[in-house]
C-alpha angles and dihedrals in degrees: 000000000000117000116234107239097174120130124209115214107213136200111249095201145009105285148141118257109239099176144348113216100196139047131210110290096024122124119245124199123212107267096029118134103241101175133016115214131189125211128163090354091303124117113227119194116212108216127206109242092201140017121259147116121287107247097174138011111205101181140049134200109284095031120127113224131197127217108283097021115140111248098180141336127235122205 
């Protein structure tokens, strides 16, 4: 049985999505900014904690996310 090695990148706070830097199928390197959020007039970069390939993008610019929402998934 194959082990699931996917990683969900989560929102750490309530925020607006300003931009998503990667699309499904694109390679991400550890340390890349994958999503840019805005909260209380501050821009908050969401950084990839590991390298991988984007298997799903769960948000789009203009979305409002809650703490714990999945932003994207890395395979």
